N, C-alpha and C positions, 0 to 999 in steps of 0.2 A: 968267747964263751965264758960264762960266769954263773956260778950258783952260790947263793948266800942264804944262810940260816941265822935267824936271830930269835931266840926263844925266851919267853918270860916265865916259864914254869916247867919243871921236869915232866910232869904228867902230860901237859899239852904237847911238849916237844916230842915225847915218845909216841903218843897216839897219832898226832898229826903227821909225823914223819913216816910212820908205818902205813898210814892210809894213802899218802900220795905215792909211796914207793910200791905198795902192794894193794892196788885198788880192788874193791869188791862191791859190786852194785847189786846188793839185795834190795828188795822193795823197801824203800824207806817209809817210816811212819812219821807222825807229827813230832816235831822237836820239843825239847823241854824249855824251861825258863831262860830268859836272856842272860848271857854271861855279863856280870857287872864289870864296868870299867874301873880301874884303879890307877891313881896317879903313878904308882910304881910299876905298872904293867907296860913294858916297852912295845908290846905287840898291838895294843888297842888302837883300832880305827874308830870305834864307837863302843857303846855298851853291849852291842850284839855281834861285833865283828873284830876278829884279830887277824893281822897279817902274819902268816907263818913263814913263808919263804918266796923267793922268786928265782927264776932261771932263764938265762939267755942262751942256753946250750944249743937251741935250734936256730939261732939267728944266723942267717946267711949260710946255713949248713949245706954242704954238698954231699949228696948220697945217691947212689945208683945212677950217677950221671945227670942228676937234676938238682936244682936248688930248692931247698925247703923255704917257702916264702908265701906271702899272701894268705895266711891262715885266718879264716874268719869264723871257725866253728871248732867244737870239740865234743866228742861223744865216746862212750865206752863200747868196744866191740868184744863181746864175751867169747866169740869163736876163735879169735886170735889172741885173746887175753892182752889186748893192747888198746891204747887210745887212738882215735882217728880224727883227722882234721882235713877239711877240704880246701883246696886252692880256690880263691874266688875268681879272679880274672887277671890274666897276664898275656893279653894279645893272643898270639898263635900257640902259646904253650898249652898242651892238653890239660883238661880239667882233671886234676889228680885228687886222690884221697891218700893222705900220708898216714902211716902207722908208727907209733912209738910207745915206749914203756918208761915208767918212772917219772912222775910229774915233778919230782924234786931235781932230777938231773936227766932229762929226757934223751933217749937214744933211738934213732930210727931203726925199725926192726925188719921192714920189708920194702921191696921196690914199690913205688907208688902205684896204686890202682888207677887205671885210666877209665874214666866214665865215657861210655859210648852211646851214640845215637842208634836208632832202630836199624839203620843201614850198616852199622858196624864201624863207622868212622868216629873219631874222638870228638867230643864236645870241646870247644875252646872259647876264649874270650870273644874272638871274632868282631864283626861289625853288625849290629842289629839292623842297620839300614840295608845291608846286602845279604845277611844271613839270619833268617827268622829263628834259627836254632842256636844262635850264639848264647852263651851261658855266662852268668856271673854268680857262682854258687856261694851263697852266704850262710845257709843253715844246713845242719847235718844231724841226722838221728839214725839209730840202728834199731830195726824192728825185731820182734821175737823170732822170726824165721831167718834172721841174719841179713835181710835185705837192707840197703841203704836208702833212706828218704832224704832228698836234697831239695832245698828251695833255691831258686835262682831269681835275682831281682831284676833281670833284664826285661822279661815279658810282663809280669813275673810268672813263674811256674813252680810246681812241686812235683818232682819226678821220683820214681822208685826204681832202683837199680839192683840187679842180682849180685851175687858174690864175685862174678866174673867181670863186673862193671857194665854189663849190657842193660840198657833200659828195658824195664818190664811193664811199666804202667805210668800213669800220671794222675794226679788228683785234680778235681774241678776247682777252678778259681773264678769267682764271679767277674763278670765283664767289666764292672766299674773299677776293679783293681788293676787293670791294664794302664800302662803309662799314657798320659795325655798326649794325643796326637798320633799314637800308634794304632788306635782303633777309635771308632766314633764314640764308644761308651767310656773310654779310659779317663780316669780321674786322678791317677797316681803321679807323683813326681819322679822323674828319672833318677835312678840311684838312691831311691828312698822307698822301696817297696818291701817285699818279703825278706827281710834281713834276719829275723830270728826264727828259730824252729826248735822244738823239743818233743820228745816222746815220753809219756808218763811211764812210771816204773812197771805197771802191769802190761804195758805194750798196747793198750787198747785205744789210746787217744793221742792224736798229734795236734799240737798247737803251733800255728805259724803267726808271726807278728809283723805288722806293717811298721817300717822304720819311721815313716812320716805319715801325716794326715792326708786323706783324700781331699781333693779340691772341694767336693760336695759336702765335706764335713767341717769346713771352716765356717765359723759363726759370722753373723752379720757385722760383728765388731772386729773381725779379723783374728779371733782366737783359733789357733790351729793345734790345740793340745789333745784333741780326740783322735785316738788311734784305734784301728780295728784289729782284733785277733781272730783268726779263723780256727775253728775247733772241728776236727775230723774224728769220727769214731768208727770202730771196726765191728762189723757183724757178719758172720759167715764168710770171713776172709775178704770181704769187700769194704772199702773205705768210702764213707759218705761225709759230706759237709753237713754237720749237725746244727751248727749255729755260728753266729758272729757275736763277739762280746766287745764291750768298749773299755778301753784303758786310757786314762788321762795322764799325760806326762806333765812334769813341771814346765813352765814356760821356757822356750828355747832349747828343749831337750828332745832327743830322738831315742828310738828303741833299737839298739844294736843286737840284743839277744834276750831270750827267755830260757829258763831251765826249770823243768819240773823236779820238785823235791818230794812230792807225794802224788797220788792219783788225783788230788784235788787242790794242789798248791803249786805256785810258781815263784821263782826268783826272777825279777825283771830288772834288767840293766837299762838305766837312762844315761845318756852321754851327750857331750858337746865338745867342741874344739874351737879355739881361737888362736891366732898367731901370737898374740900378746900374753896369753895365759897358759896355753897348752890344753891338755885334755882334762875334762871334768867327768867323773863317773860316780853315779849314785846307784845303790842297790836297794830294791824294795821287795817286800813279800806280798803276795796276793793269795788269799785262800778262798774256798767256796766256788771253784770254777763250775762245778756241776749245777749250782744254783744261780749262777750269773745270768742276767737278763739276755735274751736273744735280741740283738738289735738289727738283724738282717733286713727288716722292713722299715727301719728308720732312715729316712732319706738324708737328713742332715743332723749328725750328732752334735755339731757345734751349737745349734739352737734348740736341742732337745733337753729334757730334764737331766740335770747332773746326777740324779739318783740312779740312772741307768748304768753308770760306770762302776766297775768293780772297785772295791776299797783297797787301798794300798797302805803298807806300813814301811816307813823308812828304816832300813837296816844300817846304812852307813854312807857317808860321803867319803869316798876313798882318797880324796885329797888330804884328809885328816889322818891317813895311815902313817906309821913310821916309814922312813925312806928305805930301811933295810940296807942302806949303803948303795942303792942302785944308781947307775949312771943314766943320764939323759942325753939324747942326741939333738934335741931341740928344746925350745923354751917350755918348761913345765913348772907349775906351782909346786908339784911334788915329783921329783925325778923318778919315783917308782912307777908313775903312770905312763901309759902309752896308749895306742889306739886299740883298746880292748874291744873285740867284736865277737869273740866266742866265749861261751861259759858252760860249765857242766857242774852238776852236783855229784860229788865223787863218792859219797857214802856217809855213814854215821860215825861220829866220834864219841868216846865216853863222856857222859854227862849230858847227852842229848843234842849236842851240836852237830853240824854237818860240815864236811869238807866241801869247799867250792873253789873251782879253779877257773881262771880267765886266761884267754890267750889273745895276744895282740896281732893285728894284721899290719905288717910292715909296708904294705902297698908297694912291695918290690923297690923300696927306696933306701938309700944309704943313710937317710936322716931319721929312720925309725927302726925299732927293734921287733923281732919276733920274740915275745916274752911270755912266759907262764907266770902267773901270780896265784899263789896258793893261800886260801883263807880258811879260817874256822868261824862258822856262822851259827848263831842261835836263831832258829826259825820258829814262827808261831804254829 
């Protein structure tokens, strides 16, 4: 267990430390101008992003008779005044939602909530070949009524669970988003479907992101950078799929997570990994979701007009962050990095910046950490 703080300014230190220790998710508005990078600023990852702190306090943590591991999401649960993260997939281990407080030095607050099927039995990692209800929960959000919305990339699916963990509903996912071979219409790659999920601050919109491109969206030249985001809106307590939007990643990158910072803006994480280099993570901002083109009827985004894709603004390449003295268990260009798959916008900082926290999925492996990385980010 280790928590490290390195601060480049007293004002930033005080405000950022307060935010991650005492989170408050009021509805954010658009951020102010980018924070300029200075050669003397030891926190700077870029002109827009500072690395504030990291913590490995949850790594291989034993609590309430279970191990905290496989965390691929993070969201704020106002009803228990705690952060929540879902276990993604660990064989026969039940699909848990863990609760903890203080992003600077997280401590588990409750026994994990077990997510249950309609018949009352727990979801688990299972084997999709023999269990059509097996789950690999990658995305997590908390709705205004306190329900949990969870995306699983096995099928894929988006399910809604009550406070007791019992499934209440599911959202429609278009047939072509199914894994290739699992259904006649499926075009998705296994383990690369609905990885990212977020709920807008007003609670009226859910955005789910495909980690990889659909086979039908690969261009005639082999370009597989077109990813689809599903946008669901709520009216009279019913959720409907209102549109699909296109997001283009950089070549070779996937989308592990998206996080809403306003009702019309997202932070998008792009990531990759190689054994020789380790993890690469880039953060981008996207604005104007409400005006983004609906590409639901576009058969192949790879060969469609590039103007259909939402515009993105690079915030930072996190490999350029200071290391903060973090250790690495495997090869990393920057030892601060790990397999970051969950991300949340934690609130506003003085000066218009936002707190952003990422959590890494250790894949239940001794070679990876469960790590929280806290950032201060200027957003458009």
